[in-house]
C-alpha positions, 0 to 999 in steps of 0.5 A: 739925883736930879730926878730925885731933887725935882720929885722932892721939890714937887713933894711927890709920894714915894710910890710916885718917885719910884714910878718916875725913876723906873720910867726914866731908867726904862727910857734910858735902857730903851735908848741904849738898845735903840741907838746902836741899832740906828747907828748900825743901820746908818753907819754900818758895823764900824759905826758902833765902834766909832760913835759908841751910841750905847754910851750916851744914854748911860752917861745921861742916866747916871747924871739924871738918876744918881749913883744907884739907879745909874749903876742899875741902867749901866748894868741892865742896858747891855744885858737887855740889848744882848737878849733882844738882839740875840733873839733877832739873830744878831747879838749886840754886844757880841757874847765875848764882849758882853761882860766887858761892856757890863763892867764898862757901862756900870763904871760910866753910870756909877762915876757920872752918877756920883756927880749927880748931887753936884750937878743939881747945885752946879750944872757945869759939873756935868762936864767933868762928870761925863769926862771922868766917867768916860776915862774911868770906863774905858780904863776899866775896859782896857784893864779887864782885857789885859787881865783876861786876855789869856782866856778871852778873845779880846786882848789889850791891843784890840781894846786899845785899838777900839778905844782909839777908834772911838775917840771922836765919839767920846769927844762928841759925847763929852760935849753933847751929853753935858749940854743935854744934862744942863738943858734938862736941869734948867727945864726941870728945876725951873718947872719944879720951882713954879710948882712949889 
């Protein structure tokens, strides 16, 4: 809703609003596809589990775009990443993990997006938005693994181990993503006030 608020203040027409939101959503998805590739190149395969590079753009997208658009990028990002990387011969996320990742990132984006109106009023709301999104998303991942462990290669114990391995990445994102949101909010809202 931050993006929507800026567009409203600029009195942008509906076509422009749709174009801008689509461009921001596409940028978020592109970052969510590219960052894991960069982290894997720099930190190896274990870098993805530790730093969780796809999560940061999705959390950012939820905070900036709101619930509906955030949910869209949360669902689209792992699917696009899987499609592109499969075509290149190294699927990321792996096919077995893809449904879990879709659900987890959808929750990340939906929860952070649910805070977007509050973030417009109070920038500091970005901190609980990201933290609650992370907890909810990881809880959904663990719950789904527990429910489907009889028919999936992922079981609850493996997922719990991955959650523990990614704690440093989650803590880092819980600080960095809200800081980015706060900075973007300050820049975008002050710019939109000037253009009134």
